[in-house]
C-alpha positions in Angstrom: -22.1 -29.4 -8.8 -20.7 -29.7 -11.5 -23.8 -28.8 -13.5 -24.7 -25.6 -11.4 -23.0 -22.6 -10.3 -22.8 -20.2 -13.6 -22.8 -16.7 -13.4 -26.1 -16.2 -14.7 -27.9 -18.3 -11.9 -28.8 -15.7 -9.5 -31.8 -17.5 -8.2 -35.5 -17.5 -8.9 -38.8 -16.2 -7.3 -38.6 -14.2 -4.1 -35.2 -15.4 -4.0 -34.3 -13.6 -7.3 -30.6 -11.9 -6.7 -29.9 -13.9 -3.7 -27.3 -16.4 -5.5 -24.3 -15.1 -6.6 -21.6 -17.4 -8.3 -17.9 -16.5 -9.4 -17.5 -19.6 -12.2 -13.7 -19.9 -12.7 -13.0 -21.3 -16.0 -9.5 -22.4 -15.6 -6.8 -23.9 -13.3 -3.7 -22.6 -11.8 -5.5 -19.5 -10.3 -3.7 -18.1 -7.2 -4.1 -15.4 -4.4 -4.1 -12.6 -6.6 -7.1 -14.0 -8.5 -9.2 -14.6 -5.4 -8.6 -11.4 -3.8 -9.4 -9.7 -6.9 -12.9 -11.4 -6.8 -13.6 -10.7 -2.9 -12.5 -7.0 -3.5 -14.6 -6.4 -6.5 -17.5 -8.6 -6.1 -18.1 -10.5 -2.8 -17.0 -7.9 -0.1 -19.3 -5.0 -1.5 -22.2 -7.6 -1.7 -21.7 -8.3 1.9 -21.6 -4.7 3.2 -24.9 -4.3 1.5 -26.8 -7.2 2.6 -25.3 -6.7 6.1 -26.1 -10.4 7.4 -27.1 -11.1 11.0 -24.8 -14.0 10.9 -21.9 -15.4 8.3 -21.5 -18.9 7.6 -18.1 -20.0 6.1 -17.9 -23.3 4.2 -14.3 -23.6 4.5 -13.3 -26.0 1.7 -9.5 -25.9 1.0 -9.4 -28.1 -2.4 -8.1 -24.8 -3.9 -4.8 -24.7 -2.0 -1.6 -24.8 -3.7 -0.4 -28.6 -3.3 -3.8 -29.9 -3.6 -4.1 -32.1 -6.9 -7.7 -32.3 -6.5 -8.5 -28.6 -6.9 -5.7 -27.9 -9.3 -5.6 -24.2 -7.8 -2.5 -22.3 -6.1 -3.9 -20.6 -3.3 -1.5 -20.2 -0.4 -2.1 -20.2 3.4 -1.5 -16.7 3.3 -4.0 -15.9 0.6 -7.0 -17.6 2.5 -6.0 -15.6 5.8 -6.1 -12.6 3.1 -9.5 -13.6 2.0 -11.2 -14.3 5.7 -9.5 -11.0 6.8 -11.6 -9.2 3.6 -15.0 -11.0 4.8 -14.4 -9.9 8.5 -13.8 -6.2 7.1 -17.5 -6.4 5.1 -19.5 -7.7 7.9 -20.4 -6.4 11.4 -22.0 -9.9 12.8 -20.7 -13.6 13.9 -18.8 -15.5 11.7 -18.5 -19.1 11.9 -16.4 -21.6 9.6 -17.2 -25.0 9.3 -14.3 -27.3 7.8 -15.4 -28.9 4.6 -12.9 -29.8 1.5 -9.5 -30.4 1.3 -7.6 -33.8 0.0 -4.0 -32.7 1.1 -3.9 -33.2 5.3 -0.4 -30.9 5.4 -1.7 -28.2 3.3 -5.2 -28.2 4.5 -3.7 -28.1 8.2 -1.5 -25.0 7.2 -4.4 -23.5 5.6 -7.2 -24.0 8.4 -4.3 -22.4 11.0 -4.0 -19.6 8.9 -7.7 -19.3 8.8 -8.3 -19.6 12.2 -5.3 -17.3 13.3 -7.6 -14.4 11.6 -10.9 -15.3 13.1 -9.0 -15.2 16.5 -7.7 -11.6 16.0 -4.3 -12.0 14.3 -3.1 -10.0 11.2 -2.8 -12.0 7.7 0.4 -12.3 6.8 1.2 -10.8 3.1 0.9 -12.4 -0.2 3.1 -12.3 -3.0 1.1 -10.3 -6.0 1.0 -12.0 -9.5 -0.5 -11.0 -12.9 -4.1 -11.8 -13.1 -5.0 -14.9 -14.9 -6.2 -13.9 -18.7 -9.5 -15.9 -17.6 -10.4 -13.9 -14.3 -11.3 -10.4 -15.9 -14.0 -11.8 -18.4 -15.2 -13.8 -15.5 -15.6 -11.1 -13.4 -17.0 -8.8 -16.0 -19.6 -11.4 -16.6 -20.6 -11.8 -12.8 -20.7 -8.1 -12.4 -23.3 -7.9 -15.5 -25.4 -10.6 -14.0 -25.5 -9.2 -10.4 -25.4 -5.6 -10.7 -29.1 -5.4 -11.3 -29.5 -6.8 -7.8 -26.8 -5.2 -5.8 -26.2 -1.2 -6.2 -22.6 -2.0 -4.8 -21.6 -3.5 -8.1 -22.9 -0.8 -10.4 -19.3 0.4 -11.2 -18.7 2.7 -13.8 -16.7 1.3 -16.9 -13.7 3.5 -15.9 -13.9 2.3 -12.5 -13.7 -1.4 -13.6 -10.9 -0.5 -16.0 -9.0 1.2 -13.1 -9.2 -1.7 -11.0 -7.8 -4.5 -13.5 -5.3 -2.0 -14.4 -4.1 -1.2 -11.1 -4.2 -5.2 -10.5 -2.0 -5.5 -13.5 0.7 -3.0 -12.1 0.5 -4.6 -8.9 1.1 -8.0 -9.9 3.6 -6.9 -12.5 7.6 -8.0 -11.6 9.8 -4.9 -11.2 11.8 -3.8 -14.2 15.4 -4.4 -14.2 17.6 -2.5 -16.2 19.9 -4.5 -18.5 23.3 -3.3 -16.8 21.5 -4.5 -13.4 21.0 -7.9 -15.0 24.6 -8.1 -16.5 27.0 -6.0 -14.3 27.8 -7.4 -10.9 27.2 -4.8 -8.0 30.0 -3.3 -5.9 29.6 -2.2 -2.4 31.4 1.0 -3.6 29.4 1.7 -6.7 27.3 5.1 -6.8 23.7 3.7 -7.6 22.0 7.4 -7.5 19.0 7.5 -9.4 18.4 10.8 -11.3 14.4 10.2 -11.6 14.6 9.0 -8.1 12.7 12.1 -6.7 10.3 12.1 -9.6 9.0 8.1 -8.9 9.0 9.1 -5.2 6.3 12.1 -6.1 4.6 9.8 -8.9 4.2 6.9 -5.9 3.0 9.1 -3.3 0.4 10.7 -5.7 -0.5 7.2 -6.6 -1.0 6.2 -3.0 -3.0 8.9 -2.1 -5.3 8.0 -5.2 -5.5 4.6 -4.0 -6.5 5.8 -0.4 -9.1 8.2 -1.9 -10.7 5.3 -3.6 -10.5 3.2 -0.7 -12.2 5.4 1.5 -15.1 6.3 -1.2 -15.7 2.6 -1.5 -15.8 2.1 2.4 -18.0 5.0 2.6 -20.7 3.6 0.0 -20.3 0.1 1.6 -21.3 2.1 4.9 -24.0 4.1 3.3 -25.5 0.5 1.7 -25.3 -1.0 5.0 -27.1 1.9 6.9 -29.5 1.8 4.3 -30.2 -1.7 4.7 -30.8 -1.1 8.4 -33.1 1.6 8.0 -35.2 -0.2 5.8 -35.5 -3.3 8.2 -36.6 -0.9 10.8 -39.2 0.8 8.7 -40.7 -2.5 8.3 -40.7 -3.3 11.5 -42.3 0.0 12.5 -45.1 -0.6 10.1 -45.6 -4.2 11.5 -45.8 -2.6 14.7 -48.5 0.0 13.5 -50.7 -2.6 11.7 -50.8 -4.4 15.1 -51.7 -1.4 16.8 -54.3 -0.5 14.6 -56.0 -4.0 14.6 -55.8 -3.7 18.4 -57.4 -0.3 18.2 -60.4 -1.7 15.8 -60.8 -4.6 18.5 -61.1 -2.5 21.2 -63.8 -0.1 19.2 -65.8 -3.1 18.6 -65.8 -4.1 22.0 -66.7 -0.5 23.5 -69.3 -0.4 20.6 -70.8 -3.5 21.9 -70.6 -2.9 25.6 -72.8 0.4 24.9 -75.1 -1.5 22.8 -75.8 -3.8 25.9 -76.0 -0.8 28.4 -78.5 0.6 26.0 -80.2 -2.4 25.9 -80.1 -2.6 29.9 -81.1 1.0 30.5 -84.3 0.5 27.8 -85.2 -3.0 29.7 -85.2 -0.9 33.1 -87.2 2.2 31.9 -90.2 0.4 30.0 -90.1 -3.2 31.7 -94.1 -2.4 32.5 -94.8 -1.3 28.9 -92.9 -4.4 27.6 -95.0 -6.9 29.3 -97.7 -5.6 27.8 -96.1 -5.0 24.3 -94.6 -8.6 23.9 -97.7 -10.6 24.3 -97.4 -11.6 20.5 -93.4 -11.9 20.7 -90.7 -9.4 20.2 -87.5 -9.5 18.3 -85.6 -7.6 21.0 -86.7 -9.0 24.4 -85.9 -6.4 27.3 -84.8 -6.9 31.0 -82.8 -10.2 30.6 -79.7 -11.0 31.9 -76.8 -13.3 30.8 -76.7 -17.1 32.2 -74.0 -17.0 34.9 -73.1 -18.7 38.1 -75.7 -16.9 40.1 -78.1 -16.7 37.4 -78.6 -20.4 36.7 -81.1 -22.0 34.3 -82.8 -24.5 36.2 -86.5 -25.7 36.4 -89.1 -22.9 37.2 -87.1 -19.9 35.7 -89.0 -17.6 34.1 -87.3 -16.7 30.6 -87.7 -15.5 27.0 -87.1 -18.4 24.5 -86.8 -18.0 20.6 -89.5 -20.1 19.0 -88.3 -22.7 16.3 -85.1 -22.9 15.2 -84.7 -20.1 12.8 -82.5 -17.1 13.9 -85.5 -14.4 12.8 -88.1 -16.0 14.7 -89.7 -14.0 17.4 -89.0 -14.1 21.5 -91.7 -15.0 23.8 -92.2 -15.3 27.4 -91.9 -18.7 29.1 -90.9 -20.9 32.1 -88.0 -23.4 32.3 -89.6 -27.0 32.9 -86.5 -29.4 32.7 -82.8 -28.5 32.1 -80.2 -31.3 30.1 -76.3 -30.9 30.4 -73.4 -32.8 28.8 -70.0 -32.1 27.7 -71.4 -30.6 24.6 -73.7 -28.0 25.8 -77.0 -27.4 27.6 -80.7 -27.8 26.5 -84.0 -27.1 28.3 -87.5 -28.1 27.9 -89.8 -24.9 27.9 -93.3 -23.8 28.2 -94.6 -20.6 26.7 -97.2 -18.3 28.3 -99.8 -19.5 25.7 -99.6 -23.3 26.7 -97.3 -24.4 23.8 -94.1 -26.3 24.9 -90.8 -26.8 22.9 -88.3 -29.6 23.9 -84.5 -29.8 24.1 -84.1 -26.2 23.1 -80.3 -25.1 23.0 -79.4 -22.7 25.7 -78.5 -20.1 23.4 -82.1 -19.3 22.4 -83.2 -19.2 26.1 -82.7 -15.6 28.2 -83.5 -15.2 31.7 -85.7 -12.5 32.9 -83.8 -10.1 35.1 -87.0 -9.9 37.8 -87.2 -13.6 37.8 -84.9 -15.9 40.1 -86.2 -19.0 41.5 -82.7 -19.6 43.2 -82.8 -16.6 45.1 -86.9 -17.4 46.2 -85.1 -21.0 47.1 -82.6 -19.2 49.2 -84.8 -17.2 51.0 -87.0 -20.2 51.8 -84.3 -21.7 53.3 -83.3 -18.9 55.6 -86.9 -18.6 56.9 -86.5 -22.6 57.9 
């Protein structure tokens, strides 16, 4: 402000269509002008968006009597706008006091808004003709925002009917020349031969308005239900993706467990044959177990050690000579059965032989003593 807020500024990037501005182009706008913007633009968008929380920047610069805002909105008008917002959403509403440069007027408007938020019905406003700049402004807002909000895609006839009805409601009642010039007497007969016809027309008009309001309410409810269903579908898809990832992880663990079990089974069945075949090294040492609290890497432990430092080297039978440990990891010196020795080999390149346990031998010796 004051260089932003045009009707064509609807957001950009991922927020395209999420900004909505109603830029008034003239001063002196009153309750009817603001309420027209709420009914035609703001409330349908709110109903379609279906927010989880509505925050109101409650500024009263536009109040009648505030010289800074130069508008003519009454306290009743602010109350009516608040009621329209409450009717458009089904979520908590929070209002924070902001502008307002006439303390008396700001107090009156603030009280009117708070009473509606607390459940009171808003007072009625006095309808007036819309200012000449209102219709062009609202049509421009609709043109820029209808591509982003289906609730604003009115037919041209519907828009014309809206402004025609606003003009009808805001027009002053017509008074005949006789009524303007002649005094009225208590005993003067005031019969109107067209009263019955006018009453019927008024009833038909009321029926049409009620039907139009019901249709708009139904459309808003449908848009809100659609938005809720879309959110539920997104949440369900996210849960499905998480379940699929969990299933894939579980299948991976199952395959690894099966492979480990098969290796153990093959090692138990062909231990003697393996001892004959792995004299020259093997790529898949059998009969080994994982290091643990019961299978410790200690001097004298029989093992398989992967020669060198490359991952594709062969594994050879060996004996642990010395073990080193620190905060980083474990290493060991090993001596191969052919007499070669290697120093400071990482523990991950050494596997314990299942049938060799110097710990168990030590425990047995202690029991015998």
